[in-house]
SEFITOR-577646 format. One record per residue (C-alpha): residue number from 0; residue in three letters; x, y, z. Coordinates in steps of 0.5 Angstrom, whole numbers, plus 2048, in hexadecimal, padded with zeros to 3 digits. Layout:
<recs>
<rec k="NUM" r="Ala" u="X" v="Y" w="Z"/>
...
</recs>
This chain:
<recs>
<rec k="0" r="Met" u="82E" v="84E" w="7C8"/>
<rec k="1" r="Lys" u="827" v="84E" w="7C7"/>
<rec k="2" r="Asn" u="823" v="84B" w="7CD"/>
<rec k="3" r="Thr" u="81E" v="846" w="7CB"/>
<rec k="4" r="Ser" u="817" v="844" w="7CE"/>
<rec k="5" r="Ile" u="817" v="83F" w="7D3"/>
<rec k="6" r="Ile" u="812" v="83B" w="7CF"/>
<rec k="7" r="Asp" u="816" v="83C" w="7C9"/>
<rec k="8" r="Arg" u="81C" v="83A" w="7CC"/>
<rec k="9" r="Phe" u="81A" v="833" w="7CF"/>
<rec k="10" r="Gly" u="816" v="831" w="7CA"/>
<rec k="11" r="Ile" u="813" v="82A" w="7CA"/>
<rec k="12" r="Thr" u="818" v="827" w="7CE"/>
<rec k="13" r="Gly" u="817" v="82C" w="7D3"/>
<rec k="14" r="Ile" u="80F" v="82A" w="7D3"/>
<rec k="15" r="Leu" u="812" v="823" w="7D5"/>
<rec k="16" r="Phe" u="816" v="826" w="7DA"/>
<rec k="17" r="Val" u="810" v="829" w="7DE"/>
<rec k="18" r="Leu" u="80C" v="823" w="7DD"/>
<rec k="19" r="Gly" u="811" v="81F" w="7E0"/>
<rec k="20" r="Leu" u="811" v="824" w="7E6"/>
<rec k="21" r="Ile" u="80A" v="824" w="7E7"/>
<rec k="22" r="Ile" u="80A" v="81C" w="7E7"/>
<rec k="23" r="Ser" u="810" v="81C" w="7EC"/>
<rec k="24" r="Ser" u="80D" v="821" w="7F0"/>
<rec k="25" r="Phe" u="806" v="81E" w="7F0"/>
<rec k="26" r="Val" u="80A" v="817" w="7F2"/>
<rec k="27" r="Leu" u="80E" v="81B" w="7F7"/>
<rec k="28" r="Ile" u="807" v="81E" w="7FA"/>
<rec k="29" r="Asn" u="804" v="817" w="7FB"/>
<rec k="30" r="Thr" u="80B" v="814" w="7FE"/>
<rec k="31" r="Ile" u="80B" v="819" w="803"/>
<rec k="32" r="Asp" u="803" v="818" w="805"/>
<rec k="33" r="Ile" u="805" v="810" w="805"/>
<rec k="34" r="Ala" u="80B" v="811" w="809"/>
<rec k="35" r="Ser" u="807" v="816" w="80E"/>
<rec k="36" r="Arg" u="802" v="810" w="80F"/>
<rec k="37" r="Val" u="807" v="80B" w="810"/>
<rec k="38" r="Thr" u="80A" v="810" w="816"/>
<rec k="39" r="Lys" u="802" v="810" w="819"/>
<rec k="40" r="Glu" u="802" v="809" w="819"/>
<rec k="41" r="Asp" u="809" v="809" w="81D"/>
<rec k="42" r="Ile" u="805" v="80E" w="822"/>
<rec k="43" r="Ser" u="7FF" v="809" w="822"/>
<rec k="44" r="Asn" u="7F8" v="80B" w="81F"/>
<rec k="45" r="Asn" u="7F6" v="810" w="825"/>
<rec k="46" r="Asn" u="7FD" v="814" w="825"/>
<rec k="47" r="Tyr" u="7FE" v="814" w="82C"/>
<rec k="48" r="Ser" u="805" v="817" w="82E"/>
<rec k="49" r="Glu" u="807" v="811" w="833"/>
<rec k="50" r="Arg" u="806" v="80A" w="833"/>
<rec k="51" r="Ile" u="808" v="804" w="838"/>
<rec k="52" r="Tyr" u="807" v="7FD" w="836"/>
<rec k="53" r="Tyr" u="807" v="7F7" w="83B"/>
<rec k="54" r="Arg" u="807" v="7EF" w="83B"/>
<rec k="55" r="Leu" u="803" v="7ED" w="841"/>
<rec k="56" r="Ser" u="804" v="7E6" w="843"/>
<rec k="57" r="Tyr" u="804" v="7E2" w="84A"/>
<rec k="58" r="Asn" u="809" v="7DC" w="84B"/>
<rec k="59" r="Glu" u="809" v="7DC" w="853"/>
<rec k="60" r="Lys" u="804" v="7D6" w="853"/>
<rec k="61" r="Lys" u="7FE" v="7D3" w="84F"/>
<rec k="62" r="Leu" u="7F8" v="7D7" w="851"/>
<rec k="63" r="Ser" u="7F1" v="7D4" w="852"/>
<rec k="64" r="Lys" u="7EC" v="7D7" w="84D"/>
<rec k="65" r="Glu" u="7E9" v="7DB" w="852"/>
<rec k="66" r="Glu" u="7F0" v="7DE" w="854"/>
<rec k="67" r="Tyr" u="7F2" v="7E0" w="84D"/>
<rec k="68" r="Asn" u="7EB" v="7E3" w="84C"/>
<rec k="69" r="Asp" u="7ED" v="7E7" w="853"/>
<rec k="70" r="Thr" u="7F4" v="7E9" w="850"/>
<rec k="71" r="Val" u="7F1" v="7EB" w="849"/>
<rec k="72" r="Arg" u="7EC" v="7F0" w="84D"/>
<rec k="73" r="Tyr" u="7F1" v="7F2" w="851"/>
<rec k="74" r="Ile" u="7F5" v="7F4" w="84B"/>
<rec k="75" r="Ile" u="7EF" v="7F8" w="848"/>
<rec k="76" r="Asp" u="7EE" v="7FC" w="84F"/>
<rec k="77" r="Cys" u="7F5" v="7FE" w="84E"/>
<rec k="78" r="Leu" u="7F4" v="800" w="847"/>
<rec k="79" r="Lys" u="7EE" v="804" w="849"/>
<rec k="80" r="Glu" u="7F2" v="808" w="84F"/>
<rec k="81" r="Leu" u="7F7" v="80A" w="84A"/>
<rec k="82" r="Asn" u="7F7" v="811" w="848"/>
<rec k="83" r="Cys" u="7F7" v="810" w="840"/>
<rec k="84" r="Asn" u="7F5" v="80C" w="83B"/>
<rec k="85" r="Ser" u="7F5" v="804" w="83B"/>
<rec k="86" r="Ser" u="7F4" v="7FE" w="838"/>
<rec k="87" r="Ile" u="7F5" v="7F6" w="837"/>
<rec k="88" r="Glu" u="7F6" v="7F4" w="830"/>
<rec k="89" r="Asp" u="7F7" v="7ED" w="82C"/>
<rec k="90" r="Val" u="7F2" v="7E9" w="82F"/>
<rec k="91" r="Gly" u="7EE" v="7E4" w="82B"/>
<rec k="92" r="Ile" u="7E7" v="7E6" w="82A"/>
<rec k="93" r="Cys" u="7E2" v="7E2" w="826"/>
<rec k="94" r="Val" u="7DF" v="7E6" w="821"/>
<rec k="95" r="Asn" u="7DA" v="7E3" w="81C"/>
<rec k="96" r="Asn" u="7DB" v="7DC" w="81F"/>
<rec k="97" r="Gln" u="7E2" v="7DC" w="81E"/>
<rec k="98" r="Ile" u="7E8" v="7DE" w="821"/>
<rec k="99" r="Asp" u="7EC" v="7E0" w="81A"/>
<rec k="100" r="Asp" u="7F1" v="7E5" w="81C"/>
<rec k="101" r="Met" u="7ED" v="7EA" w="820"/>
<rec k="102" r="Phe" u="7F1" v="7ED" w="826"/>
<rec k="103" r="Pro" u="7EE" v="7F3" w="828"/>
<rec k="104" r="Glu" u="7F0" v="7F9" w="82D"/>
<rec k="105" r="Ile" u="7EC" v="7F9" w="833"/>
<rec k="106" r="Val" u="7EC" v="800" w="836"/>
<rec k="107" r="Ile" u="7EB" v="800" w="83D"/>
<rec k="108" r="Asn" u="7ED" v="806" w="83F"/>
<rec k="109" r="Thr" u="7EB" v="80D" w="83B"/>
<rec k="110" r="Gly" u="7EE" v="813" w="83E"/>
<rec k="111" r="Asp" u="7ED" v="81A" w="83C"/>
<rec k="112" r="Asp" u="7F1" v="81A" w="836"/>
<rec k="113" r="Phe" u="7EE" v="814" w="833"/>
<rec k="114" r="Lys" u="7EC" v="815" w="82C"/>
<rec k="115" r="Leu" u="7EA" v="811" w="826"/>
<rec k="116" r="Gln" u="7EB" v="813" w="81F"/>
<rec k="117" r="Leu" u="7E5" v="810" w="81C"/>
<rec k="118" r="Thr" u="7E1" v="811" w="815"/>
<rec k="119" r="Asp" u="7DB" v="815" w="815"/>
<rec k="120" r="Thr" u="7D6" v="810" w="81A"/>
<rec k="121" r="Lys" u="7D1" v="816" w="81C"/>
<rec k="122" r="Ser" u="7CC" v="812" w="819"/>
<rec k="123" r="Tyr" u="7CC" v="80C" w="81D"/>
<rec k="124" r="Thr" u="7D0" v="80E" w="823"/>
<rec k="125" r="Pro" u="7CD" v="814" w="826"/>
<rec k="126" r="Asp" u="7D1" v="814" w="82D"/>
<rec k="127" r="Asp" u="7D9" v="812" w="82D"/>
<rec k="128" r="Asn" u="7D7" v="80F" w="834"/>
<rec k="129" r="Leu" u="7D3" v="80A" w="830"/>
<rec k="130" r="Tyr" u="7D9" v="807" w="82D"/>
<rec k="131" r="Gln" u="7DA" v="7FF" w="82E"/>
<rec k="132" r="Leu" u="7DD" v="7FD" w="828"/>
<rec k="133" r="Ile" u="7E1" v="801" w="823"/>
<rec k="134" r="Val" u="7E4" v="7FD" w="81D"/>
<rec k="135" r="Gly" u="7E9" v="7FF" w="817"/>
<rec k="136" r="Glu" u="7E7" v="800" w="810"/>
<rec k="137" r="Ser" u="7E9" v="7F9" w="80E"/>
<rec k="138" r="Ile" u="7E4" v="7F6" w="812"/>
<rec k="139" r="Val" u="7DF" v="7FB" w="810"/>
<rec k="140" r="Asn" u="7E0" v="7F9" w="809"/>
<rec k="141" r="Leu" u="7DE" v="7F2" w="80A"/>
<rec k="142" r="Thr" u="7D7" v="7F4" w="80B"/>
<rec k="143" r="Asp" u="7D2" v="7F7" w="807"/>
<rec k="144" r="Asn" u="7D0" v="7FD" w="80B"/>
<rec k="145" r="His" u="7D4" v="7FF" w="812"/>
<rec k="146" r="Lys" u="7CE" v="803" w="814"/>
<rec k="147" r="Gly" u="7CA" v="7FF" w="819"/>
<rec k="148" r="Asn" u="7CE" v="7F9" w="817"/>
<rec k="149" r="Lys" u="7D0" v="7F4" w="81D"/>
<rec k="150" r="Leu" u="7D6" v="7EF" w="81E"/>
<rec k="151" r="Asp" u="7D5" v="7E8" w="821"/>
<rec k="152" r="Val" u="7D9" v="7E8" w="827"/>
<rec k="153" r="Ser" u="7D9" v="7E1" w="82A"/>
<rec k="154" r="Gly" u="7D1" v="7E1" w="829"/>
<rec k="155" r="Ile" u="7D1" v="7E8" w="82B"/>
<rec k="156" r="Gln" u="7CE" v="7ED" w="826"/>
<rec k="157" r="Val" u="7D2" v="7F4" w="827"/>
<rec k="158" r="Pro" u="7D1" v="7FA" w="822"/>
<rec k="159" r="Ile" u="7D6" v="7FD" w="81F"/>
<rec k="160" r="Gln" u="7D6" v="804" w="822"/>
<rec k="161" r="Gly" u="7DC" v="807" w="81F"/>
<rec k="162" r="Val" u="7E1" v="806" w="819"/>
<rec k="163" r="Phe" u="7E9" v="808" w="81A"/>
<rec k="164" r="Leu" u="7EB" v="80E" w="815"/>
<rec k="165" r="Asn" u="7F0" v="80A" w="811"/>
<rec k="166" r="Asn" u="7F7" v="80D" w="811"/>
<rec k="167" r="Asn" u="7FA" v="808" w="80D"/>
<rec k="168" r="Ala" u="7FD" v="808" w="807"/>
<rec k="169" r="Ala" u="7FB" v="801" w="805"/>
<rec k="170" r="Ser" u="7F4" v="802" w="808"/>
<rec k="171" r="Ile" u="7F4" v="7FC" w="80C"/>
<rec k="172" r="Asp" u="7F1" v="7FC" w="813"/>
<rec k="173" r="Tyr" u="7EF" v="7F6" w="816"/>
<rec k="174" r="Ser" u="7EF" v="7F9" w="81D"/>
<rec k="175" r="Met" u="7E9" v="7F8" w="822"/>
<rec k="176" r="Met" u="7E8" v="7FC" w="829"/>
<rec k="177" r="Phe" u="7E4" v="7FB" w="82F"/>
<rec k="178" r="Ile" u="7E2" v="800" w="833"/>
<rec k="179" r="Tyr" u="7E2" v="7FC" w="83A"/>
<rec k="180" r="Asp" u="7DD" v="800" w="83E"/>
<rec k="181" r="Asn" u="7D9" v="802" w="838"/>
<rec k="182" r="Cys" u="7D7" v="7FB" w="837"/>
<rec k="183" r="Asp" u="7D1" v="7F7" w="83A"/>
<rec k="184" r="Gln" u="7D2" v="7F2" w="83F"/>
<rec k="185" r="Glu" u="7D1" v="7EC" w="83B"/>
<rec k="186" r="Leu" u="7D7" v="7EF" w="836"/>
<rec k="187" r="Lys" u="7DB" v="7F1" w="83C"/>
<rec k="188" r="Gln" u="7DB" v="7EB" w="83F"/>
<rec k="189" r="Tyr" u="7DD" v="7E7" w="839"/>
<rec k="190" r="Leu" u="7E3" v="7EC" w="838"/>
<rec k="191" r="Phe" u="7E5" v="7EB" w="83F"/>
<rec k="192" r="Ser" u="7E5" v="7E3" w="83E"/>
<rec k="193" r="Gln" u="7E9" v="7E4" w="838"/>
<rec k="194" r="Ile" u="7EE" v="7E8" w="83C"/>
<rec k="195" r="Ser" u="7EE" v="7E3" w="841"/>
<rec k="196" r="Asp" u="7EF" v="7DD" w="83D"/>
<rec k="197" r="Met" u="7F5" v="7E0" w="839"/>
<rec k="198" r="Phe" u="7F8" v="7E2" w="83F"/>
<rec k="199" r="Ser" u="7F8" v="7DB" w="842"/>
<rec k="200" r="Ser" u="7FB" v="7D8" w="83C"/>
<rec k="201" r="Phe" u="800" v="7DD" w="839"/>
<rec k="202" r="Asp" u="800" v="7E5" w="83B"/>
<rec k="203" r="Ile" u="7FC" v="7EB" w="83A"/>
<rec k="204" r="Gln" u="7FF" v="7F1" w="837"/>
<rec k="205" r="Val" u="7FD" v="7F8" w="83A"/>
<rec k="206" r="Asn" u="7FE" v="7FF" w="837"/>
<rec k="207" r="Leu" u="7FE" v="805" w="83B"/>
<rec k="208" r="Tyr" u="7FE" v="80B" w="836"/>
<rec k="209" r="Ser" u="7FD" v="813" w="837"/>
<rec k="210" r="Asp" u="7FF" v="81A" w="834"/>
<rec k="211" r="Asp" u="802" v="81B" w="83C"/>
<rec k="212" r="Thr" u="808" v="818" w="83F"/>
<rec k="213" r="Leu" u="807" v="811" w="841"/>
<rec k="214" r="Glu" u="80D" v="810" w="846"/>
<rec k="215" r="Gly" u="808" v="811" w="84C"/>
<rec k="216" r="Glu" u="803" v="80C" w="84A"/>
<rec k="217" r="Asp" u="808" v="807" w="847"/>
<rec k="218" r="Lys" u="80B" v="807" w="84E"/>
<rec k="219" r="Lys" u="805" v="806" w="851"/>
<rec k="220" r="Phe" u="802" v="801" w="84D"/>
<rec k="221" r="Leu" u="809" v="7FC" w="84D"/>
<rec k="222" r="Arg" u="808" v="7FD" w="855"/>
<rec k="223" r="Asn" u="801" v="7FB" w="855"/>
<rec k="224" r="Met" u="803" v="7F5" w="851"/>
<rec k="225" r="Asp" u="809" v="7F3" w="855"/>
<rec k="226" r="Glu" u="804" v="7F2" w="85B"/>
<rec k="227" r="Arg" u="801" v="7ED" w="858"/>
<rec k="228" r="Ser" u="807" v="7EA" w="855"/>
<rec k="229" r="Ile" u="805" v="7EB" w="84E"/>
<rec k="230" r="Val" u="80B" v="7EB" w="849"/>
<rec k="231" r="Cys" u="80B" v="7F2" w="845"/>
<rec k="232" r="Glu" u="80F" v="7F2" w="840"/>
<rec k="233" r="Lys" u="810" v="7F8" w="83B"/>
<rec k="234" r="Tyr" u="810" v="7F7" w="833"/>
<rec k="235" r="Thr" u="810" v="7FB" w="82D"/>
<rec k="236" r="Pro" u="80B" v="7F8" w="828"/>
<rec k="237" r="Arg" u="80D" v="7F6" w="821"/>
<rec k="238" r="Tyr" u="808" v="7FA" w="81D"/>
<rec k="239" r="Gly" u="803" v="7FF" w="81E"/>
<rec k="240" r="Val" u="7FC" v="7FD" w="822"/>
<rec k="241" r="Ser" u="7F8" v="801" w="81C"/>
<rec k="242" r="Asp" u="7FA" v="7FC" w="817"/>
<rec k="243" r="Tyr" u="7FD" v="7F6" w="81B"/>
<rec k="244" r="Gln" u="7FB" v="7F0" w="816"/>
<rec k="245" r="Asn" u="7FF" v="7F3" w="810"/>
<rec k="246" r="Tyr" u="806" v="7F1" w="811"/>
<rec k="247" r="Trp" u="808" v="7F3" w="80B"/>
<rec k="248" r="Tyr" u="806" v="7FA" w="80C"/>
<rec k="249" r="Arg" u="80C" v="7FD" w="80E"/>
<rec k="250" r="Phe" u="811" v="7F9" w="809"/>
<rec k="251" r="Tyr" u="80C" v="7FB" w="803"/>
<rec k="252" r="Asn" u="80C" v="802" w="805"/>
<rec k="253" r="Lys" u="813" v="803" w="805"/>
<rec k="254" r="Ile" u="814" v="800" w="7FE"/>
<rec k="255" r="Phe" u="80F" v="804" w="7FB"/>
<rec k="256" r="Ile" u="811" v="80A" w="7FE"/>
<rec k="257" r="Thr" u="818" v="809" w="7FC"/>
<rec k="258" r="Val" u="816" v="807" w="7F4"/>
<rec k="259" r="Cys" u="812" v="80D" w="7F4"/>
<rec k="260" r="Met" u="818" v="811" w="7F6"/>
<rec k="261" r="Ile" u="81C" v="80E" w="7F1"/>
<rec k="262" r="Phe" u="817" v="80F" w="7EC"/>
<rec k="263" r="Ser" u="816" v="816" w="7ED"/>
<rec k="264" r="Leu" u="81E" v="817" w="7ED"/>
<rec k="265" r="Phe" u="81F" v="813" w="7E6"/>
<rec k="266" r="Thr" u="819" v="816" w="7E3"/>
<rec k="267" r="Cys" u="81C" v="81D" w="7E4"/>
<rec k="268" r="Phe" u="823" v="81B" w="7E3"/>
<rec k="269" r="Ser" u="821" v="818" w="7DC"/>
<rec k="270" r="Leu" u="81D" v="81E" w="7DA"/>
<rec k="271" r="Ser" u="822" v="823" w="7DC"/>
<rec k="272" r="Tyr" u="827" v="81F" w="7D8"/>
<rec k="273" r="Leu" u="823" v="81F" w="7D2"/>
<rec k="274" r="Trp" u="821" v="827" w="7D3"/>
<rec k="275" r="Ile" u="829" v="829" w="7D4"/>
<rec k="276" r="Ser" u="82A" v="825" w="7CE"/>
<rec k="277" r="Ser" u="825" v="829" w="7CA"/>
<rec k="278" r="Arg" u="828" v="82F" w="7CB"/>
<rec k="279" r="Lys" u="830" v="82D" w="7CA"/>
<rec k="280" r="Lys" u="830" v="832" w="7C3"/>
<rec k="281" r="Glu" u="82D" v="838" w="7C8"/>
<rec k="282" r="Ile" u="833" v="836" w="7CD"/>
<rec k="283" r="Ala" u="838" v="835" w="7C8"/>
<rec k="284" r="Ile" u="836" v="83C" w="7C5"/>
<rec k="285" r="Arg" u="836" v="840" w="7CC"/>
<rec k="286" r="Lys" u="83D" v="83C" w="7CD"/>
<rec k="287" r="Ala" u="83F" v="83F" w="7C6"/>
<rec k="288" r="Phe" u="83D" v="846" w="7C8"/>
<rec k="289" r="Gly" u="841" v="846" w="7CF"/>
<rec k="290" r="Tyr" u="83C" v="843" w="7D4"/>
<rec k="291" r="Ser" u="840" v="83F" w="7D9"/>
<rec k="292" r="Asn" u="83E" v="838" w="7DC"/>
<rec k="293" r="Lys" u="83C" v="83B" w="7E2"/>
<rec k="294" r="Lys" u="837" v="841" w="7DF"/>
<rec k="295" r="Ile" u="834" v="83B" w="7DA"/>
<rec k="296" r="Phe" u="833" v="837" w="7E0"/>
<rec k="297" r="Leu" u="82F" v="83C" w="7E4"/>
<rec k="298" r="Leu" u="82B" v="83E" w="7DE"/>
<rec k="299" r="Val" u="829" v="837" w="7DD"/>
<rec k="300" r="Thr" u="828" v="836" w="7E5"/>
<rec k="301" r="Lys" u="824" v="83C" w="7E5"/>
<rec k="302" r="Asp" u="81F" v="839" w="7E0"/>
<rec k="303" r="Ile" u="81F" v="833" w="7E3"/>
<rec k="304" r="Phe" u="81C" v="836" w="7E9"/>
<rec k="305" r="Arg" u="817" v="83A" w="7E5"/>
<rec k="306" r="Leu" u="815" v="834" w="7E3"/>
<rec k="307" r="Thr" u="814" v="830" w="7EA"/>
<rec k="308" r="Val" u="810" v="835" w="7ED"/>
<rec k="309" r="Pro" u="80A" v="835" w="7E8"/>
<rec k="310" r="Ala" u="80B" v="82E" w="7E7"/>
<rec k="311" r="Ile" u="80A" v="82D" w="7EF"/>
<rec k="312" r="Met" u="804" v="831" w="7EF"/>
<rec k="313" r="Val" u="801" v="82D" w="7E9"/>
<rec k="314" r="Ser" u="802" v="827" w="7ED"/>
<rec k="315" r="Met" u="7FF" v="829" w="7F3"/>
<rec k="316" r="Ile" u="7F9" v="82B" w="7EF"/>
<rec k="317" r="Ile" u="7F9" v="824" w="7EC"/>
<rec k="318" r="Glu" u="7FA" v="821" w="7F3"/>
<rec k="319" r="Val" u="7F3" v="825" w="7F6"/>
<rec k="320" r="Leu" u="7EF" v="822" w="7F0"/>
<rec k="321" r="Tyr" u="7F2" v="81B" w="7F1"/>
<rec k="322" r="Cys" u="7F0" v="81C" w="7F9"/>
<rec k="323" r="Leu" u="7E9" v="81E" w="7F7"/>
<rec k="324" r="Val" u="7E8" v="819" w="7F2"/>
<rec k="325" r="Phe" u="7EA" v="813" w="7F6"/>
<rec k="326" r="Asp" u="7E8" v="816" w="7FD"/>
<rec k="327" r="Asn" u="7EE" v="816" w="800"/>
<rec k="328" r="Met" u="7F0" v="81D" w="803"/>
<rec k="329" r="Ser" u="7F5" v="81A" w="808"/>
<rec k="330" r="Phe" u="7FB" v="81F" w="805"/>
<rec k="331" r="Phe" u="7F7" v="825" w="807"/>
<rec k="332" r="Asp" u="7F7" v="824" w="80E"/>
<rec k="333" r="Lys" u="7FA" v="828" w="814"/>
<rec k="334" r="Phe" u="801" v="827" w="812"/>
<rec k="335" r="Phe" u="7FF" v="829" w="80A"/>
<rec k="336" r="Ile" u="804" v="82F" w="80B"/>
<rec k="337" r="Leu" u="809" v="82B" w="80D"/>
<rec k="338" r="Lys" u="808" v="826" w="808"/>
<rec k="339" r="Phe" u="808" v="82B" w="803"/>
<rec k="340" r="Val" u="80F" v="82E" w="805"/>
<rec k="341" r="Gly" u="812" v="827" w="804"/>
<rec k="342" r="Val" u="80F" v="827" w="7FD"/>
<rec k="343" r="Leu" u="812" v="82D" w="7FB"/>
<rec k="344" r="Leu" u="819" v="82B" w="7FE"/>
<rec k="345" r="Gly" u="818" v="825" w="7FB"/>
<rec k="346" r="Ala" u="817" v="827" w="7F4"/>
<rec k="347" r="Phe" u="81C" v="82D" w="7F5"/>
<rec k="348" r="Ile" u="821" v="827" w="7F7"/>
<rec k="349" r="Ile" u="820" v="823" w="7F1"/>
<rec k="350" r="Gly" u="820" v="82A" w="7ED"/>
<rec k="351" r="Ile" u="827" v="82B" w="7F0"/>
<rec k="352" r="Leu" u="829" v="823" w="7EF"/>
<rec k="353" r="Cys" u="827" v="824" w="7E8"/>
<rec k="354" r="Thr" u="82B" v="82A" w="7E7"/>
<rec k="355" r="Val" u="832" v="826" w="7E9"/>
<rec k="356" r="Asn" u="830" v="822" w="7E2"/>
<rec k="357" r="Val" u="82F" v="828" w="7DF"/>
<rec k="358" r="Met" u="836" v="82B" w="7E1"/>
<rec k="359" r="Gln" u="839" v="825" w="7DE"/>
<rec k="360" r="Glu" u="836" v="826" w="7D7"/>
<rec k="361" r="Val" u="838" v="82E" w="7D8"/>
<rec k="362" r="Ala" u="83F" v="82C" w="7D9"/>
<rec k="363" r="Lys" u="83F" v="827" w="7D4"/>
<rec k="364" r="Thr" u="83C" v="82B" w="7CE"/>
<rec k="365" r="Ala" u="841" v="82E" w="7C9"/>
<rec k="366" r="Pro" u="83F" v="833" w="7C4"/>
<rec k="367" r="Ile" u="842" v="830" w="7BE"/>
<rec k="368" r="Ser" u="840" v="829" w="7BF"/>
<rec k="369" r="Ala" u="839" v="82B" w="7C2"/>
<rec k="370" r="Ile" u="838" v="830" w="7BB"/>
<rec k="371" r="Arg" u="83A" v="82B" w="7B7"/>
<rec k="372" r="Glu" u="836" v="825" w="7BA"/>
<rec k="373" r="Glu" u="830" v="829" w="7B8"/>
</recs>
């Protein structure tokens, strides 16, 4: 039997199938990108390999203001002595004359592996050691121009000296970070008083993080807290630091990712059914010439994979254009190869699932009835 070209054999429905694969692959690419950024959210904004969170409280007796100050000073000194990065979180800070919901991270100790993922800030902060205040994009977006812009922190004008590189799919980041030792004396005293007030009323939340093991530092810190009868309770945060105000963030992304995957599968299933339906006459004729269901299935499956590879290539080109237009190159990071392999595997899995649909149609096709319907 004479073999026709792929274009002649596929026709309009084949073109539709390719378009469906391109759309589905494009959706799959961005779904994988979103999923990877959700994973980054779980690891936190700075991607440290190990983190330990504590709640510190003092329940032995009611202390005087001076005693609370002395205790907080002791806690800060203990954190500075640790061979890791440390910070105090969720302390109410008065910004622009109101508390709002600003609960920053006050970094006490910056170890050798301390790192910040920031946008380009070279034009207004020449030295990392000068950083006092780093904020998220959502705070920056509330201002006209963050370069040289200042936030009013309880009457103290503090310049924004760094902006976090936003790894969140939802692009919402109200985080604030003060580098305690880099702050001037007035700001440092204000932050200290807020930590002390929080500790005297409720509890404070302390965070240890490093790329190395924290086992030794953990034991040392617990031992130091026990010497002052400070209750030290480990806990797991409910949401990531870099997007802590966005409570619906995880739920939204899980639903969005699920919908994207269903859309990809539904598109390919529908178009594969349309495509194989348009080839019923060809299948019937091949069966009449003695082709078995298995042989026809392998032939059609081969065609599907011939369509899948160029469809993925086109979708990657579209992804590059999309990233350039919207200035979002997060997909092409150091994990690009792994993501690309994931896209290839995902697209081929979709193709294989489509062949199940194809196999059912091939098995149901009877030569006489199919030709009669034509």
